[in-house]
N, C-alpha and C positions, 0 to 999 in steps of 0.2 A: 504494500500500500504506500506508505510514506517512505521514501528512500533515505538512507543514511540517517535513521532515527537515533537520537541521543537521549539518554535518561536525563531528567532535569534535577539531578541530585548533586550536592557538593560535599567535598571531604574537608575535614579539619585535621591538618597535620599528616595526611597521607593521601595516596591516590588509590582508590579501590580498583581491583582487577575485575573488570566487567567486560562482557562481550561487546557491549555498546558503551560509548563514553557516557558516564552517568550524568544526569541532571541534578547532581547533588547540591545541597545547600552550600552557601558561601562559607568562608572561614567565620568562626564565631566572632561575635561583637567584641569579645574581650581581646582578641589578637588581631582583628582586622583593622585596616587603616581607616581614618576618619574621612568620609567622603560625603558629597551631596547625594542623598539616597534617590535611586531610581531603579525600577525593575527594568531593564534597559529602556530608557525613555518612558518609563511609567509615571504615574502621578500619585501623590499622597493624599490623605484626608478623605477617603471614601467613606460614606456613612455605613457601609457594610464591612468596614475593616475589622470589626469584632468577630467576623466569621473566620478570620485567618489566624492560625496558631503556628509559632515557630517552635521547633523541637530538635533535639540532638539525640542520636542513637549510637551506641557503641561504647568502648572503653579504651583507655590508654591512647595509643597512636591510631586506633582504628575507629575514629569518631566521624560521623557524617551529620550533616544538617539538612533538614527538609522543612516544608510547610505542610500544614494540615488544615482541614476545614472543620470548624466546631459545629457538628450537626446537632448534638444535644449538649447540655452543660457538662456531661460526663463522658461524651463519646466524640472522638476525633476520627474523621475519615481522611485517609491519606493514600499514598501509593505503596504497594507491597514492596517495591524495590528499595524503599526508604528504610525498611527493617529487615532486609535480606540481601546478602551479597549476590547470590545467584538463585535461580529457581530451585536448585538442588540443595542449597545450603540451609542450615537451620535458621529459624526466626531469631532475631536479636533478643537476648534475655530482657524481659520487661524491666528488670531492676536497673538496666543500663540505658533507659530512655528518660530524658529530662525534658519537661514541657514548660513553656513559658505561658503567662496569661494571654488570653486572646487580644490581638491588636496591640500588644505591648511594644514599647520602644526598648529593645534588648540592650541598649547602651545604658539605660537608666533603671531598668526593672530586672530583678533577678527571677529565677525560675519559680513557678507556682509551687505551693506547698502541697503537692499531691504526688501519688505514685501511679504508675501505669499498672493496672491489675490484670489485664489480658491483652493479647494481640492476636487478632483473627485475620488471616490473609487468604487471598486467592490471586496467585501470579501464575498464569498458565498460558499455553499456546497450543495451537492445532495446526499441524503440518507447517511449522515454522512461522505461523501468523499469530501474533500475540492476541489473545482473546480477553484477558483480564489482567489488571495490575492495581489491586485495591487492598487496603487494610483498614481495620477498625481497631482503634486503641481505646480501651475503657479505662476510666480513672477512678481513683479511690474517693474523690469528692468533686463536686462541681467547681469549675474554674472561672465561671462567669456566664452571663447571658449571651445568647447568640441571636443575630438578626435573621438567621435562617428559619423560615416558617415550616418547611417540609421538603421532602425529596420530590423532585420532578419525576413523574411516572415515566415508564418506558414509552408510552404513547405520546406523552408531552414532549419528551426528548426527540422522538421520531418526527413529530410535527415541526419542531424548531430546526432540526437538520434539513428537512425538505424545504422549509421556507427560508433557509440560510439566515436564521435569526441571530441577533447579537447576544454574546455572553460577556460577562465581566469576570476577569480573573484577578485574584488578590494574593500576593505572596511576598516572600522575603529573599528572593534570589539575587544573583549577581547583577550589578548595575553596569558592568562592562562585559565585552565579549569574553568567552571562556578562555581564550588564549592570552588575555591581557595579564601580564605578570603581577599587576597590583592586586588582582583577586578581589576588587572592591565589591562590597555587597551592601544591602540595605539593613538598617537596624529597625526599620518600621515597615509595616505592610504597604506595598505599592500596588497600583492597579492599572489595568489596561482593558480595552474592549476588543473583541475579535468576533467576526462572523463565523457561523458554522459553515463548513465546507461540505457540499453535497456530492462531491466527486465519488465518494465511497459509500453513499447513503445506504444501499441495500446490505452491504457487508457489515457496516458499522451497526446498523439497527439490529441485524440478526445476532451478532455476537455481543451486543451490549457495550459498544464503544462510540466515541464521537471524535470528529476531527475539526479543528478550527484553522482558519486561514489568516496568516500574518501579513503585514504590509512591508516587511523588510526594514522597518525603522524602529518600531517598538517591539519588544520581545520578552518572553520568559527566558530564563537561563538557569544555570546550575544553582541549586538551592530552592528553586520553585516547585520541584517535584512534590506532588501530593496536595498542592494548594487547590482551593475550591474554584470551580467555575459556577457562576450564579446567573440568574436572570429574574426579573420581576414580572408578575402577572396578577392583575386585579388586587394589587396591594400586598401580595405575598412574595417573599423572597424564596426562590426555589433553588435547591442544590442539585446541579446536574451530575457532578462527579469530580474526582481529583485528576489533576494533570499527571500524565505518565512520562511523556517525552516530546521532543520536537526536533525540527531540522531548519536549516537555512539561517541567513543573516538576520539580525546582527549578532546573535549569540554564537553561532558556529561560523568558522572560516570556510564557508562553502557556498556554492552558487545554487544549491537546491532551493526550491520554492519553500517559503517560510510557513510551516504548518506545525500544529501541536496536536497531540493525541491525548484523550482522556478516557476513563472508564465510567460508564453510566452506573451510578450507585444503586438505582432502583432495580437494576438487573441482578442484584446480589442481595435480595431480600432475606434469603435464608441466613446468610452471614450477618446481615444487619440485625435480624431478630435475635441472633445469638448474643450480639453486643447489647441490645436492649434488655434482654433477660438478665444479663450479667449485672446491670445497674438497676434492675428492678422496675423497668418500664414495660408497658404492654407492647405486643408485636405490631408491626406494620402489616397491612393487608394489601394485596394487589387490587387495584380498581377494576371494576368490571370492564371488559373490552367494549369498544365502540362497535356497533353493528351497522352493516350496510347490505344492500341487496345486489346480487348479480344482475346482469341484463336478463330480462324476461325471455324465456323460450316460448314462442307463441305458435299455436296450431289452429287449423280450421277457421282462419279469418278472425280469430280473437284479437281484440285490441285492448291495450292497457291505458286507461285514462290517468290513473295515478297509482303509485305503490310506494309505501314508506314503511320503515321499521324504526322504533325507538331503541335507545340503548338499553331500555328495560325489557325489550323483547316483544313489544306489541306491534304486530304486523297489521297493516290495513291497506286495502286496495279497492279500486273501482275498475271493473272491466266491462267491455261490450262484446257480446257473443252473437253468433248467428242464430241462436236458439229462440224459440217463440216464448212469449210471455207466459209465465207459470211453469216453464220447464224446470225440472230439478237439476241442481249441480251439487257436487260435493267438494268441500275444501279439506285437504288432507295435509297434515304436517308430519314429516317422518325423518328418521335418521337411518343412514346406511350402516348395517352391521358388518359388511364385508367391503373390500376395496372396489369390487365391481358392482356393488349394491344389489346382488342377487338376493340377499337377505336384508330386511329392513324392519324397523320398529316404528309404528305409528303412534304419535303422542297426542294428536288432536284430529278429530274428524267431525265435520258438521255439514248438514244439508241446508242449502239455500234455494230460493225460487228466483227465477229470472224475472226482472221487471220489464216494463214497457221499453221497447227499443233494444232489447237484449242486454240491458244493463244489470249488473250485480255489484253490490257493495258489501264487503265483509271484513271481519277482523279475525285474527288468530294469534295465539301465543307461539313464539318460536325463539330458538337460541342459535348461536353460531354453529355452522356446519350442517344445520338442518335444511330440508327442502320444503317449500310451500307449493302445493300443486292443486289444480282445479280440474275436475273430471265431470263428464256428462253421464247420463244414465246408461250409455253404451260402453262405459269404461274407456272412453276416448279422452286422452289428455288434451286440455284446452290451453293451459298456460302453466309455467313453473318458474320459480325463482330459487336460488340458493342463498341462504343467509351467511354472510361472510363476516369475519372478525377483522377489524382494521389492525 
């Protein structure tokens, strides 16, 4: 998908040995130079800055820094590679993860007085294609409030991808290109906005990832890994997911198109619910899928005046048939029990009478994957739809 992808993690006092150059966090505020903070050409002071958390993982000379998103006061969502060297290596011991308060200036504020109580990760690939890079860190106590209202559902993320909607990223990464010897980074959370890239929309939506498109001027970089991508809808701040990696200038010294990749948090509800249970919060549930109808298959001159289905599964239609007034028709809703539909199960059947002009209006309950069909008394199929899940 994205060529020459780099992890957005930075190391403190060492260089991690990774297959891809990590997007690790920048050097810690205690040892880094004093610089004017920028996520490369980012901005400070965003009202959602409290969604961004700086943390360090590791011990001795093997410490790296990343950003996380404060989903709940006791749960941070970040990238799995921030707490693992490789997919095969063990997860960093939770005792060696240090978390700062949300939105803190790490030059003037010390670590939060909390411990990481568990680290839940999913960093996997399929045929060489990364399919997830996400971790949930649970804390011993709340570290502050978060502006995040809820997770963006998978359907909402798919809609934003297809519409190339804008996301806001907030993180603590390098403020200079990765190869800049100064290693200058930000002590405060900085933000930028990027549009979704629909170039890989089908694959991204299927595997639970998303891709954003940079402008080659502003960019995430090392230390931004795990930081939150957010957007607002109807007054709610939605968490899309953590940053995994990126390519192109100004962070990387390469001419590839500037793109970033992230993991959709809502695609990992099982892991998210384990984190919620750990801190004593109720589980998240997947929203009911949106329903739509296939194109009607019409026979014997039947015409469809209208046909709709609600997300609650109420199908309604008005059709015109060549049948005489008073003729019976049957509306049948069924599910296929085999791939070729030689066997099926009917869940609704009702008889209607044709009105003047061959018109029939009817309603029926139906769910995703079912078929709604209309038959005459000779068992001839007049019209049929399939109910699809978006």
